[in-house]
C-alpha positions in Angstrom: 6.2 69.4 -9.8 8.6 68.8 -7.3 12.1 70.6 -7.1 15.1 68.6 -7.9 17.6 67.3 -6.4 19.7 70.3 -6.6 17.9 73.0 -4.5 18.8 75.8 -6.6 16.9 74.8 -9.8 13.5 73.6 -10.5 12.3 71.8 -13.8 8.7 72.4 -14.3 6.3 73.9 -17.5 7.6 76.9 -18.4 4.5 78.2 -20.6 1.5 76.0 -18.7 1.1 79.4 -17.0 0.3 80.9 -20.0 -2.4 82.2 -22.8 -1.7 79.5 -25.4 -0.9 80.7 -29.0 -3.1 80.4 -31.6 -2.3 79.4 -35.3 0.0 80.6 -38.0 -0.9 80.8 -41.6 1.3 81.3 -44.6 0.5 81.6 -48.6 2.2 82.0 -51.5 1.6 83.4 -55.4 4.0 82.6 -58.1 3.0 82.5 -61.7 5.4 80.0 -61.9 8.6 81.2 -61.3 9.0 79.7 -57.9 8.5 76.4 -56.0 5.8 77.4 -53.5 6.3 74.0 -51.1 9.8 74.8 -50.0 9.2 78.8 -49.2 6.1 77.5 -46.9 8.0 75.6 -45.3 10.6 78.3 -44.2 7.5 80.5 -43.9 5.9 77.9 -41.6 9.5 77.4 -39.4 9.4 81.0 -38.7 5.7 80.9 -37.4 6.7 77.8 -35.4 5.8 79.5 -32.0 2.4 80.1 -32.9 1.2 76.8 -33.1 2.7 73.4 -32.2 0.6 70.5 -32.7 0.0 70.1 -36.2 1.6 71.4 -39.6 0.2 71.0 -43.2 0.7 72.7 -46.9 -1.3 72.4 -49.9 0.4 73.3 -52.9 -1.6 73.5 -56.1 -0.3 73.4 -60.1 -2.9 75.0 -61.5 -4.9 71.9 -61.9 -4.6 70.2 -58.8 -4.6 70.6 -55.4 -1.8 68.4 -53.2 -1.6 68.1 -49.4 0.0 67.2 -46.5 -0.6 67.6 -43.0 0.4 66.2 -39.5 1.0 66.5 -35.8 3.8 67.3 -34.9 6.2 69.9 -35.6 6.7 71.7 -38.8 10.6 69.5 -38.8 8.8 66.7 -37.8 5.6 66.4 -40.8 8.2 67.4 -43.5 11.3 65.9 -45.0 13.1 66.6 -48.1 11.2 64.4 -50.0 8.2 65.4 -49.3 8.5 68.7 -50.0 10.3 67.5 -53.5 6.7 65.7 -54.2 4.7 69.1 -53.4 5.1 70.5 -57.2 3.5 73.5 -57.4 3.7 77.8 -58.1 1.0 78.2 -55.5 0.7 77.3 -52.0 -0.8 77.7 -48.5 0.4 76.0 -44.9 -0.5 76.4 -41.3 0.5 75.5 -37.9 -1.8 75.0 -35.3 -2.6 75.1 -31.4 -6.0 73.7 -31.0 -8.6 76.8 -29.9 -11.4 74.3 -31.4 -11.9 71.3 -32.3 -9.7 68.2 -30.3 -6.2 68.2 -31.1 -6.0 65.3 -33.4 -4.8 64.7 -37.1 -8.3 65.3 -38.8 -8.5 68.6 -37.1 -5.1 69.7 -39.0 -5.1 72.5 -41.2 -5.4 73.4 -44.1 -8.6 71.6 -45.0 -9.0 70.4 -48.5 -12.4 70.1 -50.3 -13.8 70.0 -53.7 -16.6 72.1 -55.0 -18.6 73.3 -57.7 -15.7 75.1 -59.0 -12.7 72.4 -58.5 -10.7 72.0 -55.5 -10.7 74.7 -52.6 -8.2 74.2 -49.3 -8.6 77.1 -46.6 -6.0 77.9 -43.5 -7.5 80.0 -40.5 -6.2 81.8 -37.4 -8.8 82.8 -35.2 -12.1 81.6 -33.7 -15.8 81.7 -35.1 -17.9 83.0 -32.4 -21.2 82.0 -34.5 -19.9 78.8 -36.0 -21.8 76.4 -33.5 -25.1 78.3 -35.0 -24.1 77.9 -39.1 -23.1 75.0 -38.4 -26.3 73.6 -37.2 -27.8 75.1 -39.7 -25.9 73.4 -42.3 -26.1 69.9 -41.4 -30.2 71.1 -40.8 -29.6 71.3 -44.3 -27.9 67.7 -45.2 -23.9 69.0 -44.7 -21.9 66.3 -43.6 -18.9 67.5 -41.6 -15.5 65.8 -41.2 -14.0 67.9 -38.6 -15.0 69.7 -35.7 -13.0 72.7 -36.2 -14.6 76.2 -37.3 -12.7 76.4 -40.5 -14.8 73.9 -42.0 -18.1 75.5 -41.2 -16.3 78.6 -43.5 -15.4 75.9 -46.2 -18.9 74.9 -46.6 -20.4 78.7 -47.2 -18.0 79.5 -49.5 -18.7 76.1 -51.6 -22.4 76.9 -51.5 -22.1 80.4 -53.0 -19.8 78.9 -56.2 -22.3 79.4 -58.7 -21.5 83.5 -58.1 -17.6 82.6 -58.7 -14.6 82.9 -56.2 -14.7 86.2 -55.5 -18.8 86.8 -54.7 -18.5 83.6 -52.9 -15.9 84.5 -50.3 -17.6 87.7 -50.0 -20.7 86.3 -49.0 -19.0 83.3 -46.9 -17.5 86.0 -44.7 -20.1 88.4 -44.0 -21.9 85.2 -42.5 -19.5 84.6 -39.7 -18.4 86.6 -36.5 -15.1 86.3 -34.4 -11.2 86.7 -35.3 -9.8 85.6 -38.5 -6.5 85.8 -40.4 -7.5 83.0 -43.5 -5.7 81.8 -46.2 -7.5 80.6 -49.0 -6.3 78.4 -52.1 -7.5 77.6 -55.4 -6.1 76.0 -58.8 -5.6 80.0 -60.1 -5.7 82.0 -56.5 -4.3 82.8 -53.3 -7.0 84.6 -51.0 -6.6 86.2 -48.0 -9.2 87.7 -45.3 -8.7 89.8 -42.1 -11.7 90.1 -40.2 -13.5 93.8 -39.6 -11.8 94.5 -36.4 -8.3 93.3 -37.3 -7.9 90.9 -34.1 -5.7 88.9 -36.0 -2.9 90.3 -37.8 -2.3 89.4 -41.7 0.1 90.8 -43.9 1.3 91.0 -47.9 5.0 90.5 -48.5 7.0 90.0 -52.3 9.3 88.2 -53.9 9.7 89.8 -58.1 6.4 89.1 -58.8 5.5 86.7 -56.3 3.0 87.3 -53.5 3.4 86.3 -49.7 0.4 86.4 -47.1 1.9 85.8 -43.5 0.5 86.1 -39.9 3.5 87.8 -39.3 6.1 90.1 -40.7 8.9 87.6 -39.2 8.0 85.1 -41.7 8.6 87.4 -45.1 12.4 87.7 -43.5 12.6 84.3 -42.9 12.0 83.2 -47.2 14.0 87.0 -48.3 10.3 88.8 -48.6 9.8 92.2 -49.1 7.0 93.6 -46.7 4.6 95.3 -48.6 1.4 95.9 -46.7 -0.8 94.6 -43.6 -4.3 93.4 -44.8 -6.3 96.1 -43.4 -9.4 95.6 -41.3 -12.6 94.5 -43.1 -9.8 93.5 -46.3 -10.3 90.4 -48.4 -7.0 90.2 -51.1 -7.4 88.3 -54.5 -4.0 87.2 -55.9 -3.9 85.6 -59.6 -2.1 86.1 -62.8 -4.0 89.6 -63.1 -2.3 90.8 -59.8 -3.9 91.7 -56.5 -7.5 92.8 -56.3 -8.6 94.2 -52.7 -12.3 94.0 -51.4 -13.5 95.8 -48.7 -16.5 93.6 -47.7 -17.3 95.7 -44.0 -18.1 99.3 -43.8 -17.7 99.4 -40.3 -14.2 98.4 -40.3 -11.9 99.3 -36.9 -8.2 98.1 -36.0 -8.3 96.1 -32.5 -4.9 94.3 -32.8 -5.2 91.8 -29.6 -3.1 93.5 -27.4 -1.5 90.1 -26.3 -0.1 89.8 -30.0 2.3 92.6 -28.8 2.8 91.5 -25.2 3.5 87.7 -25.5 2.8 86.1 -28.9 4.2 87.6 -31.8 8.2 87.2 -32.5 10.3 90.0 -31.1 11.4 90.7 -34.7 7.9 91.0 -36.0 5.8 94.4 -37.0 1.9 94.4 -36.9 0.3 96.7 -37.7 3.2 99.2 -38.5 4.1 98.9 -34.4 7.3 96.6 -33.8 6.8 93.7 -31.5 10.4 94.4 -29.5 10.2 98.3 -29.0 6.7 98.0 -28.0 7.6 95.5 -25.1 10.8 97.9 -24.2 7.9 100.5 -24.2 5.8 98.8 -22.0 9.0 98.1 -19.3 9.5 101.5 -18.8 6.0 102.7 -18.5 6.5 99.7 -16.1 9.0 101.8 -13.8 7.3 105.0 -14.1 3.9 103.2 -12.8 5.8 100.7 -10.1 9.3 101.3 -9.1 11.2 100.1 -6.6 14.5 100.1 -5.1 17.0 97.0 -6.3 19.8 95.7 -7.3 19.0 93.9 -10.7 16.2 94.0 -13.0 16.1 90.0 -14.6 13.5 89.3 -17.5 11.3 85.7 -17.4 12.5 83.8 -20.9 11.6 84.6 -23.3 8.9 86.9 -24.1 10.2 88.9 -20.4 13.0 89.8 -21.7 12.6 92.8 -23.7 10.1 94.9 -20.9 13.1 93.6 -18.7 15.4 95.6 -20.4 12.9 98.8 -20.8 12.4 98.6 -16.7 16.5 98.6 -16.6 16.6 101.3 -18.6 13.8 103.4 -17.0 15.2 102.7 -13.4 19.0 103.0 -14.2 18.9 99.3 -12.0 21.4 97.2 -14.1 20.1 94.6 -16.4 21.2 90.9 -15.9 20.5 87.4 -16.8 18.5 86.1 -14.4 17.6 82.1 -15.6 19.5 79.8 -18.4 16.6 78.3 -20.2 17.3 74.6 -22.0 16.9 76.1 -25.6 16.5 72.8 -26.7 13.3 71.7 -25.2 11.5 74.8 -27.1 8.0 76.3 -25.6 6.1 72.7 -24.3 2.4 74.3 -24.3 1.7 72.4 -27.4 -0.4 70.1 -25.2 -4.1 71.5 -24.8 -5.3 69.1 -21.8 -3.5 69.3 -18.3 -3.1 65.4 -18.6 -0.7 65.6 -21.9 1.2 68.6 -20.2 2.2 66.9 -17.3 3.5 64.1 -19.7 5.3 66.5 -22.2 9.0 66.8 -21.7 9.1 69.4 -19.1 11.6 72.9 -19.5 14.5 73.0 -16.9 15.2 76.8 -15.8 18.0 77.4 -13.7 18.2 80.8 -12.0 21.9 81.9 -12.4 23.0 82.6 -9.0 26.0 84.7 -9.4 23.5 87.7 -10.5 20.9 86.8 -8.0 22.6 85.5 -4.9 22.8 88.6 -2.4 20.8 91.2 -4.1 17.3 92.8 -4.4 15.4 91.6 -7.6 12.9 93.0 -10.2 11.4 90.1 -12.4 9.3 90.7 -15.7 7.5 89.0 -16.7 4.9 89.3 -19.7 1.7 87.7 -18.0 0.5 86.0 -14.8 -2.6 84.2 -15.7 -3.0 81.4 -12.8 -0.1 82.7 -10.7 1.9 79.2 -10.7 4.6 79.7 -12.5 4.8 83.4 -11.0 4.8 81.6 -7.8 7.3 79.0 -8.5 10.0 81.8 -10.6 9.6 83.4 -6.8 10.8 80.5 -5.6 13.5 79.0 -7.0 15.0 82.9 -6.5 14.7 82.8 -3.6 16.4 79.4 -3.3 19.5 80.9 -5.4 19.8 83.6 -2.5 18.2 86.3 -3.7 17.4 88.8 -0.4 14.0 90.5 -1.7 12.0 89.3 -5.3 9.6 92.3 -6.7 7.5 91.0 -9.1 6.7 93.3 -12.1 4.1 92.2 -14.7 4.2 94.1 -18.4 0.4 93.6 -19.2 -2.5 94.9 -16.7 -4.7 92.3 -14.8 -5.9 89.3 -16.7 -9.3 89.2 -15.5 -11.2 87.5 -18.5 -11.1 84.6 -20.9 -10.4 85.3 -24.7 -12.7 84.0 -27.2 -11.3 85.1 -30.2 -8.4 82.8 -30.9 -6.9 81.7 -27.5 -6.6 79.0 -25.6 -7.4 80.5 -22.3 -8.9 79.4 -18.6 -12.5 79.7 -17.2 -12.8 83.0 -15.3 -12.7 80.7 -12.2 -8.9 80.2 -12.7 -8.0 83.3 -13.5 -5.5 84.8 -10.2 -7.0 87.6 -11.5 -10.6 87.7 -11.9 -10.9 86.5 -8.2 -7.5 87.5 -6.4 -6.8 91.5 -5.0 -3.1 92.5 -6.0 -2.2 91.7 -2.3 -3.2 88.3 -2.4 -1.9 88.0 -5.9 1.6 89.0 -3.9 1.1 86.7 -1.2 0.2 83.5 -3.0 3.4 84.0 -5.5 5.7 85.0 -2.4 6.6 88.0 -4.0 7.8 91.1 -1.7 6.3 93.3 -4.1 4.0 92.7 -7.3 3.1 95.5 -9.5 1.0 95.7 -13.4 1.3 97.9 -15.6 -2.2 99.8 -16.3 -4.5 99.1 -19.1 -3.2 103.0 -19.8 0.1 102.5 -19.6 -0.1 99.6 -21.6 -2.5 102.1 -24.5 0.5 105.2 -24.3 3.4 102.0 -24.8 1.5 100.5 -27.7 0.3 103.8 -29.3 -3.1 105.8 -28.4 -3.8 106.4 -31.8 -4.5 102.8 -32.6 -7.3 100.6 -31.0 -6.4 97.5 -29.3 -8.5 94.1 -27.9 -8.5 94.4 -24.6 -11.3 92.0 -24.0 -9.0 89.9 -21.5 -8.6 92.8 -19.1 -11.4 94.3 -18.9 -14.3 92.0 -20.4 -15.1 94.6 -23.2 -14.8 92.9 -26.9 -14.3 94.2 -30.1 -17.3 90.8 -31.2 -19.9 90.2 -29.1 -18.4 87.1 -27.1 -20.4 84.1 -26.3 -21.8 83.2 -22.4 -18.3 81.9 -20.5 -18.7 77.9 -21.6 -16.2 75.1 -22.3 -13.7 75.6 -25.3 -15.4 72.9 -27.4 -18.6 74.9 -27.3 -16.8 77.3 -30.0 -16.3 74.3 -32.2 
């Protein structure tokens, strides 16, 4: 990744030094008043930021399930003809970034299969940490798997309990797995949503007249003009059919510990998750960040896009003017769609240029949401100084990332995390900043709201669910 001929700009993959997104799920149940496929298409479009490798939709017309899925963005996988051929009043959809299972079409979701009660499809956001053990037991019993993803393990568990009926089959299957999950399941006559007992992955319910929507984020409800009803609770199964919506609590020990990175980075800023608005939470972390890590400067800038709200909060608290520091090519979009380093290197680069007029001759505070490996932070400091910034003070609106995630985020090994092996001064020296400051864990919790629980495993190494020994990503398949 070398600087281009213009010394004041740099071409690189802005997201290569970020945690990689998980997946997004969407579901629709209607008694026939709407066509579900177009609605699901727009819902997935709103969730595209959660996964950009593959997309898929399964529809039900009350008698049969029909599927279309492929590699690529939602707009690449579907067109008007395909959507028009997906006739049905109920549907589920999925956008994927591979956290378990390799990135290929056979692992694209939803997964559709047949079992004793008919057809069933499943789409899943999260990771089942005991999927490998269950998969081995099922294979010993003669079960054949078509994919390498953990969602198929759950599908087979449900199929094995089919004689009890779909409701009991899902309850029994869910109680056998551990990890993080927001799941949507579709049969000919029902839409089912499930959220793990710790609520690590988000899932919410919306409504359009007498039709119900399930979605990973509330921004997807807005995209289809649905009314927000509520979040699915940790340890809750919601079963939606012609009789309405039924709630089943499958776990006695539940505690809402939403992934803190949903608020820091993953979720769209116009979403609200578990009664916390994402944009407001990022602004509050920026304000708290100034309280904990003040500095004298002339301008505060944010790293597009997720660092900007925190930069706004930092500027508000400090009284230092906020300014646009970088111009990002908006037509490229997020470019971490490829999970391997080789593919990332071949991917279309994001061009990020400093806005020289706002930084030249100035002491600059740059606010970003996280530092993972430190490589991008180093480049950002370089291009600001090349653009004429006299000082660059780096501020981070998350605590120091020291541990990997096992619950639906593709993270590096701990040995690759700069915060796990380096002191604050060593990180500052590596990225070349004049000063470096992170928000504390206590400060983050104060900004998010201390009356609610959060998963902080990537900061503390303490996880809501027992994590496996550190291992390769494909070990969780």
